[in-house]
Every structure is written in structure tokens, then in C-alpha cells.
C-alpha positions, 0 to 999 in steps of 0.5 A: 527529521522524523516522520510519522509513517503508516504502512499497511500490509506489513507482515511480509514482502514490500510492507515488511521490509519498508518497516525496518528501512523507516525505522533504521532511519529513525522514523515512527512507524504504524505497522498494520496487517492482520497478522501483527507478529512477524513486526512484533518480534523484531522489537523496534522501540519506534514501530508499532505493531497492530492487527488490523483487518481492512475488511473490519470496520472496527479495526478503523477505530484502532488506527484513529484512536492511536493517531489520536492519542500517540502522534496527533498528525500522520506525515506518510501513508503507505497503502501497500497491503494487497490481495492477489487472486489468480484464477480463471474468469469463468470460475471467479465468483461475485464473493471472490471478486467481494474479497479482493475488492475489500482489500486492495480498493475499499481498504485503500479508501477507508484507511485514506478517509480515516488517516486525512484528517490527521495529515498536514499540506505536505503530507503524502499518500501513496498507494502500491498499484501493479502494471496489471491496472495500467491501462494498455499493459500487457494482461494476465489470464486470471487476474480479472479481479486482481488486475481490475481492482489495481486499476480502480486505485489508480483512478481513485488517487487521481481524484483524491489529488484533485479533490485535496489540491489546494489543502494537501496532502498529495497523492501518487501511485506507484504501479509496481511490475513483478517484485519477488515476493510470497504473495507472488510466489503463492500465485505464480508458483516458481516464477522468479522476478527481476527485482527483490522485495527489499530493492522495491521497499527501498524505492517505495521509501525514497519516494514516499519521503520526496516524491510529493514535491515533484508529483501529485495525482500521478501513476509512476510505473515502476517495473524493468519486466513488464511491457 
């Protein structure tokens, strides 16, 4: 049965691969990214690419209008958009922190809030976090803003699962280890991750379709590389 799926951060990496995978299975996709060109150029008939900046409040209205006019309901929301900053803490300004949190925390919170009224009891909200956001995991210098933001959405997910446990939907987080994406290459030039964007996208796809039968308010550590 065809699902209505919203994915953020679709211009490259895991998000871009997810759009193609969902489309190939016949699902309808709303692909959101500041740069909508990469998905638009795929010309997939069941995919709508919309330019959306998670820091721009007006862009959330575009999402709301689209759902109202085209779908009326949403089955899966994948909060995948992320901003990675690698910078010594002493040089990390309040503006740097604000930018990272704007996408990684406030963007997740607001997109979820906008989409929730259109979701059903068995709908599924998945937020992509990082092993760096897991308490007790290995930490890396330079990632104070990024990893702390990824910790924040883990707690947010636990809270939302509790708040909506009677009515649904289900909320889960995937804390990913290193995945070979453009974002990783920009932050850590030359580092080779053991997992490709396509491999991870396949896992996220499978989990988004079935994971909420077994999990709610949980963080799953999806990593074969980080202690």
C-alpha cells in the first residue's frame, strides 16, 4: 500500500538516496531541501520536490499547504536534514551554535509540529541523530555544537513518544555512526566511512516502514564503527 512520506535534507547523501528508494517502491514523497534541484532533476512522477529552509518560518507554511491540498494525511516523516560543524570550541560562537541548532533541533521540532495534525495512530516519525549524541559514546573534539544538538533530539523524541503515546504516531531516533556522505567529507576531509549513503538509506527505509510496530520513544544505535 502506497504511503505518504516527507523527507527533509534530500539534496544529497542519505536523504537523496531515500527519495529514490521510496519512489521505486511506489510511495508518494515530499522531498524538502534548501536546494530542490537534485531531486527535481530526477523527474520522478510520485515525488514532489519543494525548496524548504528549516530556518525560515514561512517555508513551513508551504509544507502545511501542500499536505492540505494534495494528501490530507502523512504516514512517515523522516527528519533527516542536518548541519555538521567541525570547529574548536574556543572559536565556536553563539551564532555558530544557533545555526546548527536551527537545523538540527528547532527544524526537527517545528517540522514535526507542523506535520503531526496530519498523522494517524500508526504513522511514524523518525529523526536521524548521531552516535555523537549518545551519552557515554566516543566523542570527537570540534563537534560541540553538532553532537550536543544530536543529543537534544534524542531526548525530544522520548518526550514526544510519551506525550502522544495514546493517540500516536510513534517516534523513534536512529543514531548513525559514520556514513560516507558529502557532509562527512566536508567536516572530515579524507576520512573513509565503512557505510555508504545508499546502504544506510536502505536501512532507514526499512525501519521507517516497520520499526514503529516494535519501537516507540527509542534510540537505536546504527553503527559498526564507533565504540
